[in-house]
C-alpha positions as CSV (number, residue, x, y, z in Angstrom):
1,M,-6.8,1.1,-29.6
2,H,-10.4,2.0,-28.5
3,Q,-9.6,1.1,-24.9
4,L,-6.5,3.3,-25.0
5,A,-8.6,6.1,-26.4
6,V,-11.0,5.6,-23.4
7,A,-8.1,5.6,-20.9
8,L,-6.6,8.8,-22.3
9,S,-10.0,10.5,-22.5
10,R,-10.7,9.7,-18.8
11,M,-7.3,11.3,-18.0
12,G,-8.6,14.6,-19.4
13,H,-7.0,14.5,-22.9
14,L,-9.0,15.6,-25.9
15,I,-9.3,12.5,-28.0
16,T,-10.4,12.1,-31.6
17,G,-10.1,9.1,-33.8
18,S,-10.8,7.4,-37.1
19,D,-11.5,3.9,-38.5
20,D,-12.9,2.6,-41.7
21,E,-15.3,0.3,-39.7
22,I,-16.1,0.1,-36.0
23,F,-17.5,-3.1,-34.6
24,E,-19.1,-4.0,-31.3
25,P,-18.2,-3.8,-28.5
26,S,-15.9,-0.9,-29.5
27,R,-18.7,1.1,-30.9
28,S,-20.8,1.0,-27.8
29,V,-17.9,1.7,-25.5
30,L,-16.7,4.7,-27.5
31,E,-20.3,6.0,-27.7
32,K,-20.7,5.8,-24.0
33,E,-17.5,7.7,-23.4
34,G,-18.6,10.4,-25.9
35,I,-15.7,9.8,-28.3
36,L,-17.3,7.8,-31.1
37,P,-16.4,9.2,-34.5
38,T,-19.4,10.8,-36.2
39,Q,-18.6,9.0,-39.4
40,N,-16.5,6.1,-40.6
41,G,-13.6,6.5,-42.9
42,W,-10.3,8.4,-43.1
43,I,-10.8,12.2,-43.1
44,P,-7.6,14.3,-43.6
45,D,-9.3,17.4,-42.3
46,K,-9.3,15.8,-38.8
47,I,-5.5,16.2,-38.9
48,H,-4.3,19.8,-38.1
49,N,-1.5,21.7,-36.3
50,G,-3.6,21.8,-33.1
51,L,-2.9,18.1,-32.5
52,D,-0.1,17.1,-30.1
53,L,0.2,13.5,-31.1
54,V,-1.2,10.9,-33.5
55,I,-1.2,7.3,-32.3
56,L,-1.1,4.8,-35.2
57,G,-2.8,1.4,-35.1
58,M,-1.8,-1.6,-37.1
59,H,-4.7,-1.5,-39.5
60,A,-4.0,1.9,-40.9
61,R,-2.0,1.3,-44.1
62,S,1.2,3.3,-45.1
63,D,-0.8,5.3,-47.7
64,N,-3.5,6.3,-45.2
65,P,-4.5,9.9,-46.0
66,E,-4.6,10.9,-42.3
67,L,-1.2,9.5,-41.7
68,L,0.3,11.1,-44.7
69,K,-1.1,14.5,-43.7
70,A,0.2,14.1,-40.1
71,E,3.6,13.5,-41.5
72,A,3.4,16.4,-44.0
73,L,2.5,18.7,-41.1
74,G,5.3,17.4,-38.9
75,I,3.0,16.2,-36.2
76,R,4.5,13.6,-33.9
77,V,3.3,10.0,-34.8
78,L,3.8,7.1,-32.5
79,S,2.7,3.5,-33.0
80,F,0.6,1.9,-30.3
81,P,3.5,0.1,-28.6
82,E,5.8,3.1,-28.9
83,F,3.2,5.2,-27.0
84,I,2.7,2.5,-24.3
85,F,6.5,2.4,-23.8
86,E,6.7,6.2,-23.5
87,Q,4.1,6.0,-20.8
88,S,5.8,3.2,-18.9
89,K,9.6,3.9,-19.4
90,D,10.0,5.0,-15.8
91,K,8.0,2.0,-14.4
92,T,8.8,-1.6,-13.7
93,R,7.4,-3.3,-16.8
94,I,6.1,-6.8,-16.7
95,V,5.3,-8.2,-20.2
96,V,3.4,-11.5,-20.7
97,A,4.5,-12.9,-24.1
98,G,4.0,-16.1,-26.0
99,S,1.5,-17.8,-28.3
100,H,-1.2,-18.7,-25.7
101,G,-2.3,-17.9,-22.1
102,K,-1.3,-14.2,-22.3
103,T,-4.6,-12.8,-21.3
104,T,-5.2,-15.2,-18.5
105,I,-1.7,-14.8,-17.0
106,T,-1.9,-11.0,-17.3
107,S,-5.3,-11.1,-15.6
108,M,-4.0,-13.3,-12.8
109,I,-1.1,-10.9,-12.1
110,M,-3.5,-8.0,-12.1
111,H,-5.9,-9.7,-9.7
112,C,-3.1,-10.5,-7.3
113,L,-1.7,-7.0,-7.3
114,K,-5.1,-5.5,-6.8
115,M,-5.8,-7.9,-3.9
116,A,-2.5,-6.9,-2.4
117,G,-3.3,-3.2,-2.6
118,K,-0.5,-2.5,-5.1
119,E,-0.8,0.5,-7.4
120,F,-0.2,-0.5,-11.1
121,D,-1.0,0.3,-14.7
122,Y,-2.0,-2.3,-17.2
123,L,-2.9,-3.3,-20.7
124,V,-4.9,-6.5,-21.1
125,G,-6.9,-8.0,-24.0
126,A,-10.2,-8.9,-22.2
127,K,-12.7,-7.5,-19.8
128,L,-12.0,-8.5,-16.2
129,D,-14.2,-8.6,-13.1
130,G,-13.2,-5.7,-10.8
131,F,-11.7,-3.6,-13.6
132,D,-13.8,-1.2,-15.7
133,Q,-11.0,-0.6,-18.3
134,M,-8.7,-2.8,-20.3
135,V,-6.0,0.0,-20.4
136,K,-4.9,2.1,-17.4
137,I,-2.2,4.7,-17.4
138,S,-1.4,6.7,-14.3
139,G,1.6,7.5,-12.1
140,A,1.7,3.9,-10.7
141,P,5.2,2.4,-10.4
142,I,4.4,-0.9,-12.1
143,M,2.9,-1.6,-15.5
144,V,1.6,-5.1,-16.5
145,L,1.4,-5.6,-20.3
146,E,-0.2,-8.3,-22.3
147,G,2.6,-8.6,-24.9
148,D,1.2,-9.1,-28.4
149,E,3.5,-10.4,-31.1
150,Y,1.5,-8.9,-33.9
151,L,3.0,-6.1,-35.9
152,A,3.2,-2.6,-34.4
153,S,2.1,-0.6,-37.5
154,A,2.5,-0.3,-41.3
155,R,5.4,2.0,-40.7
156,Q,7.0,-0.4,-38.2
157,P,6.5,-4.0,-39.3
158,Y,7.9,-5.5,-36.1
159,P,6.1,-7.3,-33.2
160,K,4.7,-5.0,-30.5
161,I,6.7,-6.9,-27.8
162,H,10.0,-5.7,-29.4
163,F,9.1,-2.1,-28.2
164,Y,8.4,-2.8,-24.5
165,K,11.9,-3.6,-23.0
166,P,10.5,-5.4,-19.9
167,H,12.2,-5.9,-16.6
168,I,10.2,-9.2,-16.2
169,T,8.8,-11.2,-19.0
170,I,7.0,-14.5,-19.5
171,I,7.3,-16.9,-22.5
172,S,4.2,-19.1,-22.4
173,G,4.3,-20.9,-25.7
174,L,5.6,-20.8,-29.3
175,S,2.8,-22.3,-31.3
176,W,2.8,-20.8,-34.8
177,D,0.2,-18.1,-35.5
178,H,-0.4,-15.0,-37.6
179,I,0.4,-16.7,-41.0
180,N,-0.4,-13.4,-42.8
181,V,2.7,-11.7,-41.3
182,F,4.8,-14.7,-40.3
183,P,4.5,-17.1,-43.3
184,T,6.5,-19.9,-41.6
185,K,6.9,-21.2,-38.1
186,Q,10.6,-20.4,-38.2
187,I,10.0,-16.8,-38.9
188,Y,7.4,-16.7,-36.1
189,I,9.8,-18.2,-33.6
190,K,12.6,-15.9,-34.7
191,Q,10.5,-12.9,-33.4
192,F,10.8,-14.3,-29.9
193,E,14.5,-14.9,-30.3
194,I,15.0,-11.3,-31.3
195,Y,12.8,-10.2,-28.3
196,L,14.9,-12.1,-25.7
197,E,18.2,-11.2,-27.3
198,N,17.5,-7.5,-26.9
199,L,16.5,-7.7,-23.2
200,D,18.7,-6.1,-20.6
201,S,21.0,-8.6,-18.9
202,R,19.2,-7.9,-15.6
203,S,15.8,-8.7,-17.0
204,I,14.1,-11.9,-15.7
205,I,12.7,-14.4,-18.2
206,I,10.0,-16.8,-16.8
207,Y,9.4,-19.6,-19.2
208,N,7.0,-22.5,-19.6
209,N,9.3,-25.5,-19.1
210,A,6.3,-27.9,-19.5
211,D,6.1,-26.9,-23.1
212,H,8.8,-28.9,-25.0
213,E,9.1,-26.3,-27.7
214,V,9.6,-23.5,-25.2
215,A,12.0,-25.6,-23.1
216,E,14.1,-26.4,-26.2
217,F,14.0,-22.8,-27.5
218,M,15.2,-21.5,-24.1
219,Q,18.3,-23.6,-24.0
220,K,20.3,-21.0,-26.0
221,F,19.5,-18.3,-23.3
222,L,20.1,-20.3,-20.1
223,D,23.8,-19.3,-19.8
224,T,23.4,-15.7,-20.7
225,K,20.1,-14.6,-19.3
226,N,18.3,-14.6,-16.0
227,C,15.9,-17.5,-16.6
228,I,13.3,-19.1,-14.3
229,P,11.3,-22.2,-15.5
230,Y,7.7,-23.0,-14.5
231,E,5.7,-26.2,-14.8
232,L,2.4,-27.7,-13.7
233,P,1.8,-27.4,-9.9
234,T,0.6,-30.2,-7.7
235,Y,-3.2,-30.4,-7.8
236,R,-6.3,-32.6,-7.5
237,I,-9.9,-32.4,-8.7
238,S,-12.7,-32.6,-6.1
239,D,-16.4,-31.7,-6.3
240,G,-15.9,-30.2,-9.8
241,H,-13.1,-27.9,-8.7
242,Y,-9.4,-27.8,-9.2
243,R,-7.4,-27.5,-6.0
244,I,-3.8,-26.4,-5.7
245,L,-1.7,-28.1,-3.0
246,H,1.1,-26.0,-1.4
247,R,2.8,-26.8,1.9
248,E,0.0,-29.0,3.2
249,E,-2.6,-26.3,2.3
250,E,-5.3,-26.6,-0.4
251,Y,-6.5,-23.7,-2.4
252,E,-9.8,-24.2,-4.3
253,L,-9.9,-22.5,-7.7
254,S,-12.7,-21.3,-10.0
255,I,-10.6,-21.7,-13.1
256,I,-10.4,-25.1,-14.9
257,G,-7.8,-26.9,-17.0
258,R,-4.2,-28.0,-16.6
259,H,-3.2,-25.2,-19.0
260,N,-4.7,-22.7,-16.6
261,L,-2.9,-24.2,-13.6
262,N,0.3,-23.8,-15.7
263,N,-0.7,-20.2,-16.3
264,L,-1.2,-19.8,-12.6
265,E,2.4,-20.9,-11.9
266,A,3.7,-18.2,-14.3
267,A,1.6,-15.5,-12.5
268,R,2.7,-16.8,-9.1
269,I,6.4,-16.5,-10.0
270,V,6.0,-12.9,-11.4
271,C,4.2,-11.8,-8.2
272,E,6.9,-13.3,-6.0
273,Q,9.5,-11.4,-8.0
274,I,7.8,-8.1,-7.0
275,G,7.5,-9.0,-3.4
276,L,4.2,-10.9,-2.8
277,S,4.3,-14.1,-0.7
278,T,3.3,-17.4,-2.2
279,A,0.5,-18.0,0.3
280,S,-1.0,-14.5,-0.4
281,I,-0.8,-15.1,-4.1
282,L,-2.6,-18.5,-4.0
283,L,-5.2,-17.1,-1.6
284,S,-5.9,-14.3,-4.0
285,L,-6.2,-16.7,-6.9
286,T,-9.0,-18.6,-5.2
287,T,-11.2,-15.6,-5.9
288,F,-10.0,-15.3,-9.6
289,S,-12.9,-16.1,-11.8
290,G,-11.1,-15.8,-15.1
291,A,-11.1,-13.4,-18.0
292,A,-14.1,-12.9,-20.2
293,R,-14.5,-15.7,-22.8
294,R,-11.6,-17.8,-21.4
295,L,-13.5,-21.1,-20.6
296,E,-16.3,-18.9,-19.3
297,R,-19.4,-20.9,-18.1
298,I,-22.5,-19.5,-19.7
299,L,-24.8,-22.3,-18.6
300,D,-24.3,-24.6,-15.6
301,M,-27.0,-27.1,-14.7
302,D,-27.0,-30.5,-13.0
303,D,-26.9,-32.4,-16.3
304,R,-25.5,-29.9,-18.8
305,V,-22.9,-27.2,-19.0
306,V,-21.9,-24.7,-21.7
307,F,-18.5,-23.0,-22.0
308,W,-17.6,-20.0,-24.2
309,D,-13.9,-19.8,-25.0
310,F,-11.6,-17.6,-27.0
311,A,-9.5,-20.6,-28.2
312,H,-8.8,-20.5,-32.0
313,A,-5.3,-21.7,-32.7
314,P,-4.7,-25.5,-32.6
315,S,-2.8,-25.6,-29.3
316,K,-5.4,-23.5,-27.5
317,V,-8.2,-25.6,-28.9
318,M,-6.6,-28.8,-27.6
319,A,-5.9,-27.3,-24.2
320,S,-9.5,-26.0,-23.7
321,L,-11.0,-29.3,-24.9
322,A,-8.7,-31.3,-22.6
323,A,-9.8,-29.1,-19.6
324,V,-13.5,-29.7,-20.2
325,K,-12.9,-33.4,-20.7
326,E,-10.8,-33.7,-17.5
327,L,-13.5,-32.0,-15.4
328,F,-16.4,-33.9,-16.9
329,P,-15.1,-37.3,-17.8
330,Q,-18.5,-39.0,-17.7
331,R,-20.3,-36.5,-20.0
332,R,-20.6,-36.4,-23.7
333,I,-18.3,-33.6,-24.9
334,T,-19.4,-31.5,-27.9
335,A,-16.9,-29.1,-29.5
336,I,-18.0,-26.3,-31.8
337,L,-15.0,-24.5,-33.3
338,E,-15.2,-21.4,-35.5
339,L,-12.4,-20.7,-38.0
340,H,-12.4,-16.9,-37.9
341,T,-8.8,-15.6,-37.9
342,Y,-6.9,-15.0,-41.1
343,S,-4.5,-17.9,-40.1
344,S,-7.3,-20.4,-39.4
345,L,-9.0,-19.8,-42.7
346,H,-5.8,-19.9,-44.8
347,K,-5.5,-23.2,-46.8
348,Q,-1.8,-23.4,-45.9
349,Y,-2.6,-23.2,-42.1
350,I,-5.7,-25.3,-41.8
351,P,-3.7,-28.6,-41.7
352,E,-2.2,-27.4,-38.4
353,Y,-5.6,-28.4,-36.9
354,A,-5.0,-32.1,-37.6
355,Q,-6.7,-34.3,-34.9
356,C,-7.1,-31.3,-32.5
357,L,-10.8,-32.1,-32.0
358,Q,-10.3,-35.9,-31.8
359,S,-10.9,-36.1,-28.0
360,A,-14.4,-34.6,-28.4
361,D,-17.3,-37.1,-28.7
362,E,-18.7,-35.0,-31.5
363,A,-17.4,-31.9,-33.2
364,I,-18.5,-29.1,-35.6
365,V,-16.2,-26.8,-37.5
366,F,-17.9,-23.6,-38.5
367,Y,-16.9,-20.7,-40.8
368,S,-18.9,-17.9,-42.3
369,P,-18.7,-16.5,-45.9
370,H,-18.8,-13.0,-44.4
371,A,-15.6,-13.5,-42.3
372,I,-13.8,-15.1,-45.4
373,Q,-14.9,-12.1,-47.6
374,L,-13.5,-9.6,-45.0
375,K,-10.2,-11.3,-45.1
376,R,-10.2,-11.5,-48.9
377,L,-9.6,-15.3,-48.8
378,H,-11.0,-18.1,-50.9
379,K,-13.7,-20.1,-49.2
380,P,-12.3,-23.5,-48.2
381,D,-14.1,-26.6,-49.4
382,P,-15.9,-28.4,-46.6
383,E,-14.4,-31.7,-47.6
384,F,-10.9,-30.1,-47.6
385,V,-11.5,-28.8,-44.1
386,R,-12.6,-32.3,-42.9
387,Q,-9.5,-33.9,-44.4
388,C,-7.2,-31.3,-42.8
389,F,-8.7,-32.1,-39.4
390,R,-8.1,-35.8,-40.1
391,D,-11.4,-36.7,-38.4
392,E,-14.2,-38.1,-40.5
393,R,-16.8,-37.5,-37.7
394,I,-16.4,-33.7,-38.0
395,I,-19.5,-31.8,-39.3
396,V,-18.6,-28.7,-41.3
397,I,-21.2,-25.9,-41.3
398,E,-21.0,-22.6,-43.2
399,E,-24.3,-20.9,-42.3
400,R,-25.3,-19.5,-38.8
401,E,-28.9,-20.6,-39.2
402,Q,-27.8,-24.2,-39.9
403,L,-25.7,-24.1,-36.8
404,E,-28.6,-22.8,-34.7
405,D,-30.9,-25.6,-36.0
406,W,-28.3,-28.3,-35.3
407,I,-27.9,-27.1,-31.7
408,K,-31.6,-26.7,-31.1
409,N,-32.4,-30.1,-32.5
410,H,-29.7,-31.9,-30.4
411,Q,-30.1,-33.8,-27.2
412,W,-28.2,-32.1,-24.4
413,A,-28.8,-34.3,-21.3
414,D,-25.5,-35.4,-19.6
415,S,-23.4,-33.2,-21.9
416,A,-20.8,-30.5,-22.0
417,L,-20.8,-28.1,-24.9
418,L,-17.7,-26.0,-25.7
419,F,-17.9,-23.0,-28.1
420,M,-14.5,-21.9,-29.3
421,S,-13.9,-18.8,-31.4
422,S,-12.1,-15.4,-31.5
423,G,-15.2,-14.2,-33.4
424,N,-18.9,-14.6,-32.7
425,F,-20.1,-17.4,-35.0
426,D,-21.5,-14.8,-37.5
427,G,-23.7,-13.2,-34.8
428,L,-25.0,-16.3,-33.1
429,D,-27.1,-15.3,-30.1
430,L,-25.6,-17.4,-27.4
431,L,-28.1,-16.0,-24.8
432,D,-30.9,-17.3,-26.9
433,I,-29.1,-20.6,-27.5
434,T,-28.3,-21.2,-23.8
435,T,-31.9,-20.2,-22.7
436,F,-33.3,-22.7,-25.1
437,M,-30.8,-25.4,-23.9
438,A,-31.7,-24.7,-20.3
439,E,-35.4,-25.2,-21.0
440,K,-35.1,-28.2,-23.4
441,E,-36.2,-31.5,-21.7
442,K,-36.3,-29.9,-18.3
């Protein structure tokens, strides 16, 4: 929402907004653009007949006083995905959907289009090198959308992807998430079924055939929809880099992990569908450094490396851990996972993490009382968490200071450390941590 506000402000629109709490980096971004609200909270006086439109985010409840006043005054109200569709209805829409890999695949497509000199608009969930915005709206003929399955708004409790009506879409995975709005896996998967059923018959569905759940799910659409599968490409690892093999040519990549090679295949097929050659796509992707916090190297030394990753759901955690282990098979692998999302902290969902950290040599599971309080959940018992992970080696930590002490007192020679979280470990200063690790035992 804040990135959309920035994009519209830069287009010359007069933008105001409200929220009950504004966190970083949103606060700094809005302040820099001169559109940070002067106070937090919902202020009905902000809503008046001089407004052309109100864009409604997911976290404004149905009894929100600003929303109620807008409706009483007859001001047009659109949810976030409704507005995005309105802005892109005359464009070729590419929607990257699924439970994982969305940001990376979207970023890869954007990178290739930019390298090819194509004009396009976009919506992506991370900061990318070469792009100063996460949302762009213009007169471009193409729009690339990271398709979120979370609900559109309190007035429209349907996934955002249901509004986009893409010409090309990707289904990357179907691993259950968002237990607060999809209480069972069946309900979660049903949302993707509805999504595909409502696509135009000419729409192209590119799906992850390497994922057995996706492959099985897609069987019902193969005879009635235009479907293209993708799988892991041919590759090898040399000198600490993954290399894609294509027609006797090798393309050295900066990204790591089999799951990211799988993501690359999805992006490649999309780009081919809109006219780019395979060779030009792969050449472009040799310069793709990844999205922020997607297996991002924040320390890289001869005998130690630290990754910062957005992984939080079980399938994402296992994929990221496997990537680090494949690249550094001789090093001690330490995984530090923060349970931060509503799903990950819910006692019904935590058992989904069973054995997902087992391939690490040592593992920590962290959660903060503050995050639990914000989500209005009961604090899980550390022993319960350990039992859910089905791994007696796991250390459960609930305080940031304790986590900092553990890291600073550890030996990091010949190691790879992987931080995984959709949060920030309750404000853990990773710059301070990595600086300390770089100097320790030098």
